[in-house]
N, C-alpha and C positions, 0 to 999 in steps of 0.2 A: 880750202878759209886760211887765212894766215894767222898762225899760233905765236902766241906772245904772252907774257907774264906781266897779266894786266891786273896780277889780285891787290895793289896796293890803288886802285881807281876802282876795284868793282859793287857792282853792290844786285845782291840775287833780289830774283819776283818770287815768293812766294805764292802760288795758286793756290791754296788752301785747298778744302773736303769738295767742296763745287764752285764755280764760278756761273752760275745760274744768279744773278741779281734778286729772285724773288725769294732764295734760300738763305740768303747771306741775318736776314732778320732772323730767324730761325735759328740756325746756326748761333748766332750770337747768344740767345738767352737760353738756347738748352746746353752751352757749355757753361755759360758764366755760372746758371742754376749748379751744372756735377763740379765744377770749381768750388761753388763758396759749400757743396755739403764735404768736399775733399776736406776743404780748409777745414772748416769748423767742427767734421766730425775728429779728424785727428787731431787738432788742438785740443778737446774734449777729453781725449782718453790722453796727452800728456801732463796737462791739468789734474787730473783723476787721479795720474799714477804717482805726480811729484808731491803732490797735497795728503794723500794719502801713505802712513808712513806702515801701513799694513801688505802694501804693495811696492815693498819695498826688495823685492825679488829678482832673481837674474831672468826668469819669463818676461817680466814686466818693463826690466831695464830694457832690455832686449824692444822690446814694443815699444816702447814710448823713442826709441832711438829709431825705430821704422816708420811712425805715426810723423815725425821730424822731415826726416828724409820722403816719404811722400810728398808732404805740403811744400818742400823746396824743389820737388822733383815735378811736381807739376806746373810749378810758377816760373819752371825755364821756356815753357811753350805755351801754355793758357793765355796768360796777359797778353803776349806779344800778338796773339793770333785775335784777340778781341779788341784788341788798339787797333788791327789792321781793315778789320772787318768795320769796325765806329767812325775811322776815318776813311774808308774806304780806299785804302793805301799798302798796297802786297809788297812795298820795298822793305829791305834788310839791311844795313851795309856789311859790305865784307869781313871787318873788327866782329859787327855784331853776330852775323852768324856762325865764325869760330868762337865767340865765347859761348854761345848757346848750345854749338857744339859740346866744349869739352865739360859744360855743366852739367849737361844731359847723359853724357856718359858716363861720369862722376856718379851722378845720383840713381842713373839705370844701377850701375855697378855693385854701388854701396847697396841697395835695395835687394839686389839677387845674392849675395853674399849676407845679409842680415836675415835673409827668409833661410838661407844655410844653416844657419846658426839658432838660430830659432828650432828647426825642425831636429839639429841635435841636443838640444834642450830639453825639448820634450823627449828624445828618444833617451837619455842619462835620468830624465823624472820616472818614466815610466819603467824601463828596465834594470834602473839600476835607483829604486828610490830612496833606500837607506844609505849611499853612499852623494846624493845627490847635491847637499848643499857642500862636502868637500870638493868634489869633482870641479862645481859650479861657485868657486869660491870668489868672490870681487877683483880679487886680481887677474885672476885668470878668463874673467867676464871681459875684463878691461881691456887687456890683451888682444883676447877674440877682434873688438872694438874696432882699435888698432892695427889689427892686420889688414881688415875691411875696409879703411880708409886708407892703407898706404895700395893695395891692390887696384882699388879702384882710382887711385888720383894715378899711378903710377899709367895703367892702362889708359886713360882716358888724354892724360900728358901725349902718349906714345905714337895715339891716332892723329889726336891733332896737330903736333908738329910734321908731320908725316904728310898733312894735308895743304900742314905751309912750303912744302916742293910743289906743291903742281900749278902749272898754268890751268888758266882761263881765259876761254875766250869770247863771243857775244853773246852767245845763248845761253842766259844764263835764271832759265825758270825750272823752279823746285816745281817740283807736280805734288806737294805737299801743304801741309800748314804748319812746318817748323823745318828747321836744317836739320836733318837727320843724314847721318853721314855717309850711308852708302848712296844716297841721292846727291847730296853734296859731290861727291865723289865722280857721280858719271855723265859730269858737267865738264869734268876737265878735260881738256885739251892732249895732256903731256902723258906718258907711259902710268898706268895706275895700276900695273900688276900687283906692286910690294904692297900697295892699299889695299887692292883686292885681298892680298895673301894674309898681311894682316890681321883683317875681319874677318876670316873663318878663320884663322890658329885661335883670334882673342873670344870669336863666339864659339868655339868648339871646346878652349879650355874654359869661360866662364860658363858654358852649357854644363859640361861636367860636372863640376862641382854640387852645383843643386842636384843632379842626378842621385851624386852618391845619398846626399840626403832623404829622396822621395825611397830610394831602394832600401832603407834605412826602417820605413813605415812594414816592412813585413815582417821585420822582429819586434815590432812595437806593436803590430795584431797579435800576434803570436802570444805576448806579453801579458795584452789587454783579454785574452781569451782566458786567461789564467787566472782572473781576476772572481771573485766570489760571488761577492755584490751586483746587481744590475744597473743601478746606480753606478758604481765605480767604471763601469765598463759603458755605459751611455756619453758620461762626461767624458772619459780620455776618449771615446771615438767621435763624440763631438768636435772637442779642441782636436786632435788630428785629423778628421776630414776636412774641416774647413781651413787647415794649414797646406793641406794638400790640395784642394783648391784653389788657393793661392796661387801655390807653388807652380801649379799645371798652367793655369791661365796666362800666368805671367813670363812664366820661360816658354811656352808653349808659342804665344805670339810672337815673344821679345825675339827669339832665337830663331823662327822660323821668317821674319821678316828678314834678319840679316843673313842669315845661311843661304837663302834664296834670293837676293840681292839681283846678283846676274840675271837671273831670270825672268825677274818682275822688273826690268827697263820698261820707262815707258807706260807700267802699269797703276792702273787708278786702286789696286786693290790694296797694295802697300800701303796709303794712309789710315784706310780703313780698319786695315790690320794693326796699324801702330797705334788707334786709339784702343784697342782693349789692353795694352799694355801699359800705354801712357797715362788713361784717363778712369780708365772703368776699373780695371784693378786697384788704384789708388781711392776710388771710390768706393769699394767692397769694407774694405781692410776693417774702418771705423765699426761696419755691421759685424764682419766677422770675426773679430777679434773685441770687438766692447761689447755691443748689443746682446751676444750671446755667453758672457761672461759674468755669472754673478758678480764675484768681486769688484768686477767695473763698473757693473750698477750701481753695487751700492757705496761706491766710492762716486761713482755721481752723482747720486742724491744725497751725500755729507757734503759736495761743493756745492750744490744748490741751495740745499740749506742753510 
């Protein structure tokens, strides 16, 4: 096959989760329902936190940012998938694919960093309660958020620029419902060694950061066991348990997909695994952090009344 840089006129074909025609209406309504739950659930959390002055605290500041990122995160992939199913078109332009990859990686990185920062916030609140407001002051929270944005932008920009250097041939079918980085790289005709190396290094680094947050839960558990009241123990365990579940689900499936990208070539299991961290986790967040939180429920009642 003759190799050539045809990226300026290339179009990719998104094969989606299934090529069976009878499953397309089911997938459309399923993902539309999930997207509406994600959008409305996270939007309600943002409105509740913004409108209630009692929730203007570090924990809810990061939660509102996480909800905003989750809305944008799913909006980079699901609307395009729904549009392709509705129009029976699987085409995405080269520029559209690059843009989707950039914003997807940017928002995925933000999700990853925010979950880590929220774990640190819970660590300070439970292990150092008397110094919580001193440590987690507004200036420090703003710096943490800025660092999350800078690291995410740099990572996504680097990965996207490296894809720009690749040449693509005629086989441009992506066995996925969106332009995932490792799937696009596998279609390149040119050498992808440095692209794969960058994926492994970034996945390892970005995966190590939330691991630190997960390990901090061991100290959190020790501090919780020292709480005298059973109600306090239950509330602390409930909050930390929900966060640990979300972090494990998001990071476990997300980094598993990228670290096993070489082994999963031409596999239909990768898109299914990607659904877990691209759709399921953002859909669970409003329930994990909102409906199980007494303060959020009170704020929602005030909002609707």
